[in-house]
C-alpha positions as CSV (number, residue, x, y, z in Angstrom):
1,M,25.1,70.6,-12.4
2,M,25.4,67.7,-10.0
3,Y,23.7,64.5,-11.3
4,P,22.5,61.6,-8.9
5,E,25.5,59.2,-8.2
6,P,23.8,56.2,-9.2
7,M,23.1,57.9,-12.7
8,I,26.9,58.5,-13.2
9,A,28.2,55.4,-11.6
10,P,28.4,53.5,-14.8
11,M,30.4,56.3,-16.4
12,R,33.0,56.2,-13.7
13,E,33.2,52.6,-13.7
14,E,33.7,52.5,-17.5
15,L,37.3,54.0,-16.8
16,T,37.9,52.4,-13.3
17,R,37.4,49.1,-14.8
18,L,40.4,49.7,-17.0
19,G,42.5,50.6,-14.1
20,V,42.1,54.3,-14.3
21,Q,42.4,55.9,-10.6
22,E,39.5,58.4,-10.0
23,L,40.7,61.6,-8.0
24,R,37.8,62.9,-6.4
25,S,39.2,65.8,-4.3
26,A,41.8,68.6,-4.8
27,A,44.2,66.9,-2.5
28,E,44.0,63.7,-4.3
29,V,44.9,65.5,-7.5
30,A,47.7,67.4,-6.0
31,E,49.2,64.0,-4.4
32,A,49.0,62.2,-7.8
33,L,49.7,64.6,-10.1
34,G,52.1,66.8,-8.1
35,N,54.2,63.8,-7.6
36,A,53.9,61.7,-10.5
37,K,57.2,60.8,-12.3
38,G,56.9,59.7,-15.8
39,T,53.8,59.8,-17.9
40,A,50.2,60.3,-16.6
41,L,47.0,60.1,-18.5
42,V,44.3,62.3,-17.1
43,V,40.7,61.8,-18.5
44,V,38.3,64.5,-17.7
45,N,35.2,62.5,-17.6
46,S,31.9,64.0,-18.3
47,V,28.1,63.3,-18.6
48,C,28.0,65.3,-21.8
49,G,26.1,63.0,-24.4
50,C,28.1,61.6,-27.4
51,S,31.5,63.2,-26.8
52,A,32.0,61.4,-23.4
53,R,30.3,58.3,-24.7
54,N,33.0,58.1,-27.3
55,A,35.9,59.5,-25.1
56,R,35.8,56.7,-22.7
57,P,35.8,53.9,-25.1
58,A,38.7,55.4,-26.8
59,V,40.8,55.4,-23.8
60,G,40.1,51.9,-23.4
61,A,41.2,51.1,-27.0
62,A,44.3,53.1,-26.5
63,L,45.1,51.2,-23.4
64,A,45.2,48.0,-25.2
65,H,48.3,49.2,-27.0
66,D,51.7,48.1,-25.8
67,V,53.1,51.5,-25.0
68,K,51.0,53.3,-22.5
69,P,51.3,55.8,-19.8
70,D,53.0,55.2,-16.2
71,H,50.0,56.4,-14.4
72,L,46.1,56.5,-15.2
73,F,43.8,58.9,-13.7
74,S,40.5,60.7,-14.2
75,V,38.3,63.3,-12.6
76,F,34.5,63.9,-13.2
77,A,33.5,67.4,-14.7
78,G,30.6,68.9,-12.9
79,Q,30.7,66.3,-10.1
80,D,34.0,66.3,-8.4
81,I,34.4,70.0,-8.9
82,D,37.4,70.8,-6.8
83,A,39.3,67.7,-8.1
84,T,38.4,68.8,-11.8
85,K,39.5,72.5,-11.1
86,A,42.9,71.2,-9.4
87,A,43.5,68.6,-12.6
88,R,43.0,71.5,-14.8
89,A,45.4,73.9,-13.1
90,F,48.1,71.3,-14.8
91,F,46.6,71.8,-18.1
92,T,48.5,75.1,-18.8
93,G,47.3,77.1,-21.8
94,Y,44.1,75.2,-22.4
95,P,40.5,76.2,-21.6
96,P,38.3,74.1,-19.4
97,S,36.9,71.4,-21.7
98,S,34.9,68.3,-20.8
99,P,35.5,65.8,-21.8
100,S,39.2,65.9,-22.5
101,I,42.1,63.9,-22.2
102,A,45.5,65.0,-21.2
103,L,48.9,63.4,-21.4
104,L,51.3,64.9,-18.7
105,K,55.1,64.0,-18.4
106,D,56.8,64.6,-15.0
107,G,53.8,67.0,-14.3
108,R,53.9,69.1,-17.7
109,I,51.3,68.8,-20.1
110,V,52.6,67.2,-23.5
111,T,49.4,66.2,-25.2
112,M,45.8,67.5,-25.0
113,L,42.6,66.4,-26.8
114,E,39.9,68.9,-26.1
115,R,36.2,68.3,-26.4
116,Y,36.3,69.8,-30.0
117,Q,39.0,67.1,-31.0
118,I,36.6,64.3,-29.5
119,E,33.1,65.6,-30.5
120,G,31.8,63.9,-33.6
121,R,34.6,61.3,-34.0
122,M,34.5,57.7,-33.5
123,P,36.3,56.0,-30.5
124,D,39.0,54.4,-32.9
125,E,39.8,57.7,-34.3
126,I,40.3,59.1,-30.8
127,A,42.3,56.2,-29.7
128,Q,44.7,56.5,-32.7
129,D,45.3,60.1,-31.5
130,L,46.0,58.8,-28.0
131,V,48.2,56.0,-29.5
132,Q,50.3,58.3,-31.3
133,A,50.9,60.5,-28.1
134,F,51.7,57.3,-26.1
135,D,54.3,56.2,-28.8
136,R,55.8,59.8,-28.7
137,H,56.0,60.2,-24.9
138,C,55.6,56.8,-23.0
139,T,57.5,53.7,-22.6
140,A,56.3,50.1,-23.5
141,G,54.7,48.1,-20.8
142,A,54.0,50.9,-18.4
143,A,50.6,51.4,-16.9
144,R,50.4,49.0,-13.8
């Protein structure tokens, strides 16, 4: 279901103001993820109630950590359909889930938080999972 852009703009901005680059087309996803060296965080943003409402602040809290991914991207499920489908093609072995948060290294998935791992949890709990993944797979001072 497509929502009016003015309704979801604040949800987009909650990530973009953190420096997360929105990928709005399949071509943008192919360019960004197909060529990304190092680590890339990909947030599948969503309108879906409390899950997405907790996922976005969790990303913000995790990005305050010293160790973070080299690249930060998002796609918006149900809005930017082709971009979301293209991003999910990189999430080998995981069914479509929104919201979800993936960490890729050199284009290959190394960590995935699916909706069931986000739903019903507080942002700081989700952020802890992300920070652990960052510490395992990323280098200090990345994400420009």
